[in-house]
C-alpha positions as CSV (number, residue, x, y, z in Angstrom):
1,M,-35.1,-42.9,-17.9
2,T,-31.5,-42.3,-16.0
3,V,-29.3,-39.5,-18.0
4,S,-25.4,-40.1,-17.7
5,L,-23.3,-37.0,-16.8
6,R,-21.5,-37.5,-20.3
7,Q,-25.5,-37.2,-21.9
8,S,-26.1,-34.2,-19.7
9,A,-23.0,-32.6,-20.8
10,A,-23.6,-33.2,-24.6
11,V,-27.0,-31.7,-24.2
12,L,-25.7,-28.6,-22.6
13,A,-23.0,-28.6,-25.5
14,A,-25.7,-28.7,-28.0
15,C,-28.0,-26.1,-26.6
16,A,-24.9,-23.5,-26.3
17,M,-23.9,-24.2,-29.8
18,L,-27.8,-23.8,-31.2
19,A,-27.8,-20.5,-28.5
20,A,-24.6,-19.0,-30.0
21,G,-25.6,-19.4,-33.6
22,C,-29.5,-17.8,-32.9
23,T,-27.7,-14.4,-31.5
24,G,-29.1,-12.6,-34.8
25,Q,-25.7,-11.1,-35.2
26,D,-23.3,-11.5,-38.6
27,Q,-20.3,-11.2,-36.7
28,P,-18.9,-13.0,-33.5
29,S,-19.1,-11.1,-30.4
30,A,-15.8,-9.5,-29.1
31,T,-16.6,-10.6,-25.8
32,P,-17.5,-14.6,-25.7
33,S,-20.1,-15.1,-22.8
34,P,-19.5,-17.4,-20.4
35,S,-20.4,-20.8,-20.7
36,P,-23.0,-22.5,-18.4
37,A,-21.3,-24.5,-15.8
38,A,-20.8,-28.2,-16.9
39,P,-19.8,-31.0,-14.5
40,S,-16.0,-32.0,-15.1
41,L,-15.8,-35.0,-17.8
42,A,-12.0,-35.7,-17.6
43,P,-11.8,-38.7,-19.5
44,G,-9.7,-41.9,-18.5
45,C,-8.3,-43.0,-15.3
46,A,-7.0,-39.5,-14.8
47,A,-10.3,-38.8,-13.5
48,T,-10.7,-41.9,-11.4
49,K,-10.9,-41.5,-7.7
50,V,-9.6,-44.3,-5.6
51,E,-10.7,-43.6,-2.3
52,N,-8.6,-45.0,0.7
53,G,-10.9,-44.3,3.5
54,P,-14.3,-45.5,5.1
55,L,-16.8,-47.1,2.7
56,P,-20.0,-45.5,2.0
57,D,-22.7,-46.5,4.2
58,W,-24.5,-48.2,1.7
59,A,-21.4,-50.3,0.8
60,R,-20.6,-51.8,4.7
61,A,-22.8,-54.8,4.8
62,G,-20.3,-57.6,5.8
63,F,-17.6,-55.3,6.9
64,S,-17.4,-54.4,10.7
65,G,-15.7,-51.6,12.6
66,D,-15.2,-48.6,10.6
67,A,-15.1,-50.5,7.3
68,R,-12.2,-48.7,5.3
69,A,-10.8,-50.1,2.4
70,V,-9.5,-49.0,-0.9
71,Y,-12.7,-48.4,-3.4
72,V,-13.5,-47.1,-6.6
73,L,-17.2,-45.9,-7.2
74,G,-18.9,-46.3,-10.4
75,V,-19.8,-42.9,-12.1
76,Q,-23.2,-43.1,-11.7
77,G,-22.5,-43.8,-8.2
78,E,-24.7,-47.3,-8.4
79,I,-21.6,-49.7,-7.6
80,A,-18.7,-49.6,-5.6
81,A,-15.5,-51.9,-6.6
82,V,-13.8,-52.6,-3.2
83,L,-9.9,-53.4,-4.4
84,F,-8.8,-55.9,-2.4
85,G,-5.9,-56.6,-4.9
86,H,-4.7,-52.7,-5.0
87,P,-3.0,-52.1,-7.0
88,L,-4.4,-54.3,-9.4
89,T,-1.8,-55.5,-11.7
90,H,-1.4,-57.3,-15.2
91,D,0.1,-60.9,-15.0
92,R,0.7,-60.6,-10.9
93,K,4.0,-62.7,-10.2
94,D,3.2,-61.7,-6.4
95,G,1.1,-64.5,-5.3
96,A,-1.6,-61.9,-4.9
97,S,-4.5,-62.0,-6.7
98,N,-6.5,-58.8,-8.5
99,K,-9.6,-59.2,-6.0
100,I,-12.5,-57.1,-6.3
101,L,-15.8,-57.1,-3.9
102,W,-18.4,-55.6,-6.1
103,V,-21.4,-53.8,-3.7
104,S,-24.5,-52.5,-5.8
105,R,-26.1,-49.7,-4.0
106,E,-29.3,-51.0,-4.4
107,A,-30.1,-54.7,-4.3
108,S,-31.1,-56.2,-7.4
109,E,-32.7,-59.3,-8.7
110,P,-30.3,-62.5,-8.6
111,G,-27.9,-62.3,-11.5
112,T,-24.8,-62.3,-13.2
113,L,-22.5,-59.0,-13.6
114,T,-21.4,-58.7,-16.8
115,I,-18.1,-56.6,-17.5
116,K,-17.3,-55.3,-20.7
117,A,-13.9,-53.9,-20.6
118,R,-11.8,-51.8,-23.3
119,R,-8.2,-50.5,-22.5
120,E,-8.2,-47.0,-23.0
121,G,-11.9,-47.1,-24.4
122,T,-10.8,-48.5,-27.6
123,G,-10.4,-51.7,-29.5
124,E,-12.4,-55.0,-28.6
125,P,-13.9,-55.2,-25.3
126,V,-13.1,-58.2,-23.2
127,L,-15.7,-59.7,-21.1
128,R,-15.7,-61.1,-17.5
129,E,-18.6,-62.2,-15.7
130,V,-19.6,-62.7,-12.0
131,S,-22.0,-64.9,-11.2
132,R,-24.1,-64.5,-8.9
133,G,-23.0,-60.9,-8.7
134,P,-22.4,-58.2,-8.0
135,G,-20.0,-60.1,-5.3
136,P,-16.7,-61.0,-4.8
137,S,-14.3,-61.4,-7.9
138,I,-11.1,-61.8,-9.1
139,I,-11.0,-59.7,-12.5
140,D,-7.5,-60.3,-14.6
141,L,-7.2,-58.3,-17.9
142,P,-5.0,-58.9,-20.8
143,G,-3.0,-56.0,-20.6
144,P,-1.7,-53.2,-18.6
145,G,-3.3,-49.8,-18.7
146,C,-6.3,-47.5,-18.2
147,W,-9.4,-49.9,-18.7
148,R,-13.2,-48.6,-19.1
149,L,-15.4,-50.9,-17.5
150,Y,-18.9,-51.0,-18.6
151,L,-20.6,-52.7,-15.7
152,S,-24.6,-54.3,-16.1
153,W,-26.4,-56.5,-13.8
154,P,-29.9,-56.8,-13.1
155,G,-32.1,-53.9,-13.6
156,H,-28.7,-51.8,-13.0
157,T,-25.9,-50.2,-15.0
158,D,-22.5,-48.0,-14.5
159,T,-19.3,-47.4,-15.5
160,M,-15.8,-46.8,-14.0
161,D,-12.5,-46.8,-15.0
162,L,-9.2,-48.6,-13.3
163,V,-6.0,-48.8,-13.7
164,Y,-3.7,-52.3,-14.2
165,A,-0.4,-51.9,-13.4
166,G,2.3,-53.5,-16.0
């Protein structure tokens, strides 16, 4: 079973609250004890690390040389989005496209990469599919902003946040 960073942080937080409630003291302690170190879970695109450099070794198939590109890794590290259309832009007028090459860390059964995207994590999801994915795609979304992408393909899932400029 795969446990996400958010699930791990939620378990740690619940354990910390339970431990704090089981001190046997009627009054809160004057000196709060430090909480255990938890992974940083800053939400949204502010936490997204857009890399511009060599691709991870597992994402280099089909590239030559030092395989430098602009890319984003999924939160769980299961997928890379190589952004040939960087910056991704809503309603492009420059003749370019929002081309993304999706690269799975591990080989998977042939199938479809399904993308459920929600702007800033709210509202109804927008669905996109990449047949025979992960692979090359043009992913246009209906408006600018920070989009949370829930990605699934045969035997795998991951998430990532991507910015689409206005």
